[in-house]
N, C-alpha and C positions, 0 to 999 in steps of 0.2 A: 675501259676494266676490260677483263680476260674475255669479256662472251663479243666483243669487237673484236678482237685477234683470232675470230674464230672465220674457216670456210663457210663460205655458202654450203658448201654438200656437209660439213657436216648439223651444221645449224636444223640441215631440214632431216635428217640420221636424227638428229635429236628431238626433235621438233617428231616424224615418226615415230620414236623411241616412246616418248610420252604417251602417246594416242594407242599403240599396242600396252602399255603399260594397265589403261583406263579399262579394257578393253576384256584384260587379262580378270583385274580387279570387276567389274559387271560380271563376269563369268562365274568368276568363283561363289562370288555374294548369291546368285541365281541358285549356283547349283548348293548351297548349302542348305537356302531358303527351303529348296524343291526337297532335298533328303528330307529334312524335316516333318516337312507338311507324307511324306510318301512313310517315313514309320509313323505317323501317327493313323491314315490309311491303313495302317498291316496291320498295326493294333487292332482297330477294329475286323475289318477281314479277317481272321489268318486266328486270331485269339479270341476274339470277342462272339461274335456272331456266330460260331462253331458251338461254342458253352451252349448257346440258350436254341442254337438247331435238338441240342443235346437233351435239354433240359423238356421245350417243349415236347417231342418224342417216346422225353420216359413218360411226362404225363396223360401220352393217349395213350399208350401202354399203361396205365397204369384205370384210365377212361376202360380200355379193354377188363381188363380183369373186374371193376364193377360191373358190367355189363353181365360179363356169369356169373355173378354173383348172384345177379339180379332175376338169372333165368336158374340159378337154383332155386331162389325161395320160390319160383313160380313152379319149380318143380323138384320134389323133395327125394326124386326116384333113385335111386342106388348107380343109372345105367346114368343117368342126362351127367348128376351129377361125376362122377367119371370124367363121364364127356367135357365138360366146364372146366375143372379142374385139366384138363390138357392143354386149354385154352390158355389156362390162368399162368398154368408153368410156360408154356412159349413164350406167354407175353414178361413174365417174370424173366427168364433167359435175356432178351432184349433188353429191361431194365441195366439188373444187372454189371451187364454190360457197356450199358451209358452209365451209369457210374460209378463204374473201372477207368472209360475213359474219361471221364471229369475229374475223378481223383489226381491223374495224371494230370491236367490241363490245368484247373484252377489253382493257383498261385499266392492271394488276396489272402490272408492273414483272417481276418470276416470272414471270406468266403469257402474259407476250409474250415472255419469251425460251421459253421453253417450245415455245408454240406455232412458231419460229422451228427448235427444233431436232426437231420435228414436220412441220414442213415442207423442213427441211431430209432428212429420212429419206424418206419421202415421191417429194422429187425424184429419189431414187439408185433408191429399189424401183421408180417407174415407166418410170427408163429401158431396168431388164431385162424390167420385166413386156415395156415395147414389142418389144424384142428376141428374145424367146421369141416374140413372136404371127410378128414379119415370117419369121423360120427356121418356126414353123408352120404356116405360109400359101406359104411358096419350100419347101415338103416335104422342109427339111433337117431331120428327125424329130431326128436322134441329134444336131444340137449347140440345139433347142430345149429338148430333154429333158434338156438338161448343164446348160441356162442354168436350165432350176427347181428341180430336184437339187441341184444344187452353187452356186450361184451366187445364188437369192433366199430361201434362209431365210433368212440373214445378215442380208439387208435385212429381212425381211418381219419380227424378232425385233426391227431396230430401231426401223420404225416403228412399231409393233403399242407397242414400251418404251416409245415418247416419248410417243404418242397416250396410252398408260393414265397415264404420269404425268399428260400436261396432263387430264386425264378429274378424275384424285385428285385432285390442287390444287383445281380447278373446283369438288368434289366438299366438300370444307373449309374453301372461301368461302365454299359457301351453309350449310354447318349453321354455321362460325362466326356469318352472317347470320340465322340461323331462330335459333340462339342469344341473339344482342346483340334479335331483332323478340320473346321471351319474354321476357328479363330488362326490355327497354320495355314488356313488357306487367303485369307483377307488380309494376314502380316503380310504374304506374300507379296500379295498387290501394290500394298505402299510398302514395301521395305524394294519393289520393287524401281518404279515409279520413284524413290526417293533417288536410287541406286542412279536411273533412268536419266532423271536434272541432273544431278552432281556430275553425272558422266559427259553431258552435251556440252556444260556449262566450263568445265573443265577444259573441255576441247576447243570450244568457242575462245576460251579465255588464250592458250594454247596455239592454235593458228593465230590470233592477234600478235600474239609476243612473235610466234614465229617470224610475222610476216612483218612488220614493225622492224623485228632484228637484220631481215634479208631486206630491203625499203631503203631502210636508211643510211646503209653502208650505198648502194646503189645507187640513192641520189648523190651520196657528197660524189662519190664519182664521176657519174656524169656531168654534176657544178663543175 
């Protein structure tokens, strides 16, 4: 056969070439698997977690607004109403900034729909909030109290409900991405072991064939 006519140096070169090719294949497969896991990891850390942080910051600011409203309920004095309105307006500016950032970050179709529902509910809630402070500062305590007690609870519930649905949806996406990342890491372990086993087997077979192809002619020459 043609391989019997090859020099020993050529056979050694072919054997080492096969080993290098196996190492390159193993490295390439490992790199591809690692890249896939890295992509899933960055989906969680760079895309989903910042959205969750923004949503929770928004909810904290809303609670601060509710606390300011509680102070207004306890004291409808125009000066107190003005002071609490300053607190509310500062919080609303942060909430607006957070929603603007979410509008840029949220790309999922359902997520954007939930965000629009939340913004709409917020606009209605903010309208009654402005009316309440206007009446309180004007000294129209009865109307301010009526707005707070009769009109705002429904809009507050709608606003909070839509925000909670958006948070729940983003939490679901985050959990799915975490599971996908964990699955990718598990797949890396399994595939790496399979590639390693294949590489070792191929290396052993190559070494055996190489040794046999060298030892055979040598033995014949010696005899």
